[in-house]
C-alpha positions as CSV (number, residue, x, y, z in Angstrom):
1,S,113.1,76.4,118.0
2,F,110.1,77.5,120.0
3,N,107.9,80.6,119.7
4,R,109.4,82.4,122.7
5,T,112.7,82.7,124.5
6,G,113.6,84.3,127.8
7,S,113.8,87.7,126.1
8,G,110.6,87.4,124.1
9,P,109.4,86.2,120.6
10,L,112.0,85.2,118.1
11,P,112.5,87.6,115.1
12,F,111.7,86.9,111.5
13,M,114.3,86.8,108.7
14,L,113.6,89.1,105.7
15,A,113.9,87.6,102.2
16,G,115.0,89.4,99.2
17,I,114.3,88.5,95.6
18,P,114.9,84.8,95.0
19,G,118.0,84.0,92.9
20,V,119.5,87.4,93.6
21,G,122.4,87.7,96.1
22,A,122.5,90.1,98.9
23,S,123.7,93.7,98.4
24,S,122.9,93.4,94.6
25,S,123.0,97.0,93.3
26,W,120.9,96.2,90.2
27,V,118.0,95.4,92.5
28,A,118.6,98.0,95.2
29,V,119.0,101.0,92.8
30,P,115.6,100.4,91.0
31,L,113.8,99.8,94.3
32,C,115.2,103.1,95.7
33,C,114.2,104.9,92.5
34,L,110.6,103.5,92.7
35,Y,110.3,104.5,96.4
36,L,111.7,107.9,95.7
37,L,109.2,108.3,92.8
38,A,106.3,107.2,95.0
39,L,107.2,109.6,97.8
40,L,107.9,112.6,95.5
41,G,104.9,111.9,93.3
42,N,102.4,111.7,96.1
43,S,104.0,114.7,97.9
44,C,103.8,116.8,94.7
45,L,100.2,115.7,94.2
46,L,99.3,116.8,97.7
47,W,101.1,120.1,97.2
48,A,99.3,120.7,93.9
49,L,95.9,120.0,95.4
50,G,96.6,122.3,98.4
51,A,98.4,125.1,96.8
52,G,96.1,125.3,93.8
53,Q,93.0,125.6,96.0
54,L,91.6,122.5,94.3
55,L,90.4,121.0,97.6
56,H,87.0,122.7,97.3
57,S,85.9,119.9,94.9
58,P,84.8,116.6,96.5
59,M,86.8,114.6,93.8
60,F,90.1,116.4,94.8
61,H,89.4,115.8,98.5
62,L,89.2,112.1,97.8
63,L,92.3,112.3,95.7
64,A,94.2,113.9,98.5
65,L,93.1,111.1,100.9
66,L,94.2,108.5,98.2
67,A,97.6,110.2,98.0
68,L,98.0,110.0,101.8
69,A,97.0,106.3,101.8
70,D,99.6,105.7,99.1
71,L,102.3,107.5,101.1
72,G,101.4,105.4,104.2
73,L,101.6,102.2,102.2
74,A,105.0,103.1,100.8
75,L,106.5,104.3,104.1
76,C,105.5,101.3,106.1
77,T,107.3,98.9,103.7
78,L,110.3,101.2,102.8
79,P,112.6,100.2,105.7
80,T,112.4,96.5,105.4
81,V,112.5,96.3,101.6
82,L,115.6,98.4,101.4
83,A,117.2,96.5,104.3
84,A,116.6,93.2,102.5
85,S,117.9,94.5,99.2
86,C,120.9,96.5,100.2
87,G,122.6,94.3,102.7
88,P,122.9,90.8,104.2
89,P,119.8,89.0,105.5
90,A,118.2,91.2,108.2
91,A,116.2,90.1,111.2
92,L,112.8,91.8,111.9
93,P,111.5,91.7,115.5
94,F,108.2,90.0,116.0
95,G,106.4,93.1,117.2
96,A,107.7,95.2,114.3
97,C,106.6,92.4,111.8
98,L,103.1,92.4,113.4
99,A,102.8,96.2,113.2
100,Q,104.0,96.2,109.6
101,M,101.5,93.5,108.6
102,Y,98.7,95.5,110.3
103,F,99.4,98.8,108.6
104,I,100.0,97.2,105.1
105,H,96.5,95.5,105.2
106,A,94.9,98.5,106.9
107,F,96.2,101.0,104.3
108,S,95.1,98.6,101.5
109,A,91.6,98.5,103.0
110,V,91.5,102.3,103.3
111,E,92.6,102.7,99.7
112,S,90.0,100.2,98.5
113,G,87.3,102.2,100.4
114,L,88.6,105.5,98.8
115,L,88.4,104.0,95.3
116,L,84.7,103.1,96.1
117,A,84.0,106.6,97.3
118,M,85.6,108.0,94.1
119,A,83.4,105.7,92.0
120,F,80.3,107.1,93.8
121,D,81.7,110.6,93.1
122,R,81.9,109.8,89.4
123,F,78.4,108.2,89.5
124,V,76.8,111.3,91.0
125,A,78.7,113.7,88.7
126,I,77.6,111.9,85.6
127,C,74.1,110.5,86.5
128,H,73.0,113.4,88.7
129,P,75.1,116.4,87.8
130,L,72.6,119.0,89.1
131,R,72.6,117.4,92.6
132,Y,76.4,116.9,92.7
133,G,77.1,119.8,95.1
134,S,74.2,119.0,97.5
135,V,74.8,115.2,97.6
136,L,78.6,115.4,98.1
137,G,78.7,118.2,100.6
138,G,81.6,118.8,103.0
139,S,79.9,117.1,106.0
140,L,79.0,114.0,104.1
141,L,82.5,113.8,102.6
142,A,84.1,114.2,106.1
143,R,81.9,111.4,107.5
144,A,82.7,109.1,104.6
145,G,86.4,109.7,105.0
146,L,86.3,109.0,108.7
147,L,84.2,105.9,108.2
148,I,86.6,104.5,105.5
149,L,89.5,105.1,107.9
150,L,87.8,103.5,110.8
151,R,86.7,100.5,108.7
152,G,90.3,99.9,107.5
153,L,91.8,100.2,111.0
154,C,89.1,98.1,112.8
155,V,88.6,95.2,110.3
156,V,92.4,94.4,110.3
157,L,92.8,94.6,114.1
158,P,91.5,91.1,114.9
159,V,94.0,89.7,112.3
160,A,96.9,91.2,114.3
161,V,95.4,90.0,117.6
162,L,95.0,86.4,116.3
163,M,98.5,86.4,114.8
164,A,100.0,87.8,118.1
165,R,98.7,84.7,119.9
166,M,99.9,82.2,117.2
167,P,102.9,79.9,118.0
168,F,105.7,79.8,115.5
169,C,108.3,77.0,115.2
170,G,110.9,76.0,112.8
171,P,112.6,78.3,110.3
172,R,111.3,81.9,110.4
173,V,112.2,83.0,106.9
174,L,109.6,85.3,105.3
175,S,108.8,84.9,101.6
176,H,109.0,88.7,101.0
177,S,110.8,91.7,102.2
178,F,107.9,92.6,104.4
179,C,105.2,90.9,106.6
180,L,101.9,89.8,105.0
181,H,99.2,87.9,106.8
182,Q,99.3,85.0,104.3
183,D,103.0,84.7,104.7
184,L,102.8,84.6,108.5
185,L,100.1,81.9,108.3
186,R,102.5,79.7,106.3
187,L,105.1,79.9,109.1
188,A,102.7,79.3,112.0
189,C,102.6,75.8,113.5
190,G,99.4,76.1,115.5
191,D,95.7,76.0,114.4
192,V,95.6,78.7,111.7
193,R,92.0,78.1,110.7
194,P,90.5,81.0,112.8
195,S,93.0,83.5,111.5
196,S,92.9,82.2,108.0
197,W,89.1,82.3,107.8
198,Y,88.8,85.7,109.4
199,G,91.5,87.1,107.1
200,L,89.6,85.8,104.1
201,S,86.3,87.2,105.4
202,A,88.0,90.6,106.0
203,V,89.2,90.7,102.4
204,I,85.8,89.7,101.1
205,L,84.0,92.3,103.3
206,T,86.4,95.1,102.2
207,E,88.2,94.7,98.9
208,G,85.6,92.1,97.6
209,L,82.5,94.2,98.3
210,D,84.2,97.4,97.3
211,S,85.1,95.9,93.9
212,L,81.5,94.7,93.3
213,A,80.1,98.1,94.3
214,I,82.6,99.8,91.9
215,L,81.5,97.5,89.1
216,L,77.9,98.3,89.8
217,S,78.6,102.0,89.8
218,Y,80.3,101.8,86.4
219,A,77.5,99.7,85.0
220,L,75.1,102.5,86.0
221,I,77.5,105.1,84.6
222,V,77.8,103.3,81.3
223,R,74.0,103.1,81.0
224,A,73.7,106.8,81.7
225,I,76.4,107.7,79.2
226,L,75.0,105.5,76.4
227,G,71.6,107.2,77.0
228,T,73.2,110.5,76.0
229,V,72.5,111.4,72.4
230,A,75.5,113.6,71.6
231,P,78.6,111.6,70.8
232,G,80.8,114.5,72.0
233,A,79.1,114.4,75.4
234,R,79.7,110.6,75.6
235,A,83.4,111.0,74.9
236,K,83.7,113.8,77.5
237,A,81.9,111.7,80.2
238,F,84.0,108.7,79.5
239,S,87.1,110.9,79.8
240,T,86.2,112.1,83.3
241,C,86.2,108.4,84.5
242,L,89.4,107.3,82.8
243,S,91.8,108.4,85.6
244,H,89.7,106.6,88.2
245,L,89.4,103.5,86.1
246,C,93.2,103.3,85.8
247,A,93.6,103.7,89.6
248,V,91.1,100.9,90.1
249,L,92.9,98.5,87.7
250,I,96.3,99.5,89.2
251,F,95.1,98.6,92.7
252,Y,92.9,95.5,92.1
253,I,94.8,93.5,89.5
254,P,98.0,93.0,91.6
255,L,95.9,92.5,94.7
256,I,93.7,89.8,93.2
257,S,96.7,88.1,91.5
258,L,98.6,88.0,94.8
259,S,95.7,86.6,96.8
260,V,95.1,83.9,94.2
261,T,98.8,82.8,94.0
262,H,99.1,82.7,97.8
263,R,96.1,80.3,98.1
264,F,96.3,78.3,94.9
265,G,99.8,78.8,93.4
266,Q,102.0,76.9,95.8
267,R,103.7,75.2,92.8
268,L,104.7,78.5,91.2
269,P,108.3,79.7,91.4
270,P,109.1,81.8,94.5
271,L,110.0,84.7,92.2
272,T,106.4,84.9,91.0
273,H,105.1,85.5,94.6
274,T,107.8,88.0,95.3
275,L,107.2,90.1,92.2
276,L,103.4,90.1,92.7
277,A,103.8,91.2,96.3
278,D,106.2,94.0,95.4
279,A,103.8,95.1,92.6
280,C,100.9,95.1,94.9
281,L,102.6,97.5,97.3
282,L,104.6,99.6,94.9
283,V,102.6,100.0,91.7
284,P,99.7,102.0,93.1
285,P,101.8,104.6,95.0
286,V,104.1,105.0,92.0
287,L,101.5,105.2,89.2
288,N,98.5,106.9,90.8
289,P,100.2,110.4,90.9
290,L,101.4,110.0,87.3
291,V,98.0,109.0,86.1
292,Y,96.2,111.8,87.8
293,S,98.8,114.4,86.9
294,W,98.7,113.4,83.3
295,R,94.9,113.2,83.0
296,T,93.8,116.2,85.2
297,K,94.6,119.6,83.7
298,Q,94.5,121.5,86.9
299,I,96.9,119.2,88.7
300,R,99.2,119.1,85.6
301,Q,99.4,122.9,85.5
302,R,100.2,123.1,89.2
303,V,102.9,120.4,89.0
304,L,104.5,122.2,86.0
305,L,104.4,125.5,87.9
306,L,106.2,123.8,90.9
307,L,108.9,122.4,88.6
308,C,109.4,125.8,86.9
309,H,109.5,127.6,90.2
310,R,112.2,125.2,91.6
311,H,114.2,125.5,88.4
312,S,114.1,129.3,88.5
313,Q,115.2,129.3,92.2
314,Q,118.2,127.0,91.3
315,Q,119.3,129.4,88.6
C-alpha cells in the first residue's frame, strides 16, 4: 500500500500490550486507574498551590508549571491508550498521529526544562540564600517559563514537519498505543536519516543538556552543603532537595531507558518496549503529585484540608 490514497494519508493501527488480547479488563482497569490518579493528583496539586496562596514562592510557581506539563502529557495520550486497551484494534488518522507525536515530545521537552529551572531554584536557595528573592524575581521567573515553553514547542516542530513529508508503505501498525518519533521512523520507507539525526540532536540539546546542567547544579549544591559545619543544617538542606531529586529520577530513568532500547534493543521482546514507553509517559504524571504532596508540608496540609472539606460536604 502507498502513502496516500484519493482521500489522503492512510491511518495507523494502534497496538496494545503484546500477548494481551483486545478488550482485556485486567489491562484496561489499571490503565484507567493510573490516568485517573494522574489527572486527579495534578489537579489537586494545582488547587492546593492556588488556594493556599503558595504561588508567591518561585519554587511553587515552577511546581505549578510542572503539574500543568504532566496534565498535558497525560491528556494527549489518554484517548489512544484507552482506545487500544478497551476495544478492538483502532485506527488513528495520520494527522492525529502527527499531532500526538508533536505534543508528547514537546511536553517532555518542557518538563525537562522545568526540572532544570527547579534545580537552579534549589541551587540559589542553598548556595545563595540571601539573594534568593532578588535572583528569582517574578519577571525572571515569567521569562524563564516562557522560554522553556517556546523551546519545547519550537525544537520539536521540525520533527513533525519532516515526518509529515515522509512516505510510508507496508503495514502501518504502531508498536505502542500512541505515536512516538522513533516508532514512526521504523515504519517510514523513505530516507529517514535527516529526521533521525535531527530527532537525536533535539533530544541531546534538550533532555541531554538539561540533565548535564542538573548534574552540575547538584554537584555545586553538594559541595556547598558539605561545607556547612552543623550536621543538622546539612540534613535540612538535603531534605529540601529530596522531592526534586525524586522528580528528576522519575522523569529521566524511563526516558533514557526508552531511548536506548529503541536504538540498540531491537532484539528485546516487544513487551519491553511497550512497558518502557508506558512508564515514560505515565510514571511522572502519577508520581510527581504524590512525591511533592508527601514531602512538602504546606501542600500536604492543603490536600488534607480539601479531602476533609469534601468529606464534610458529602455528610
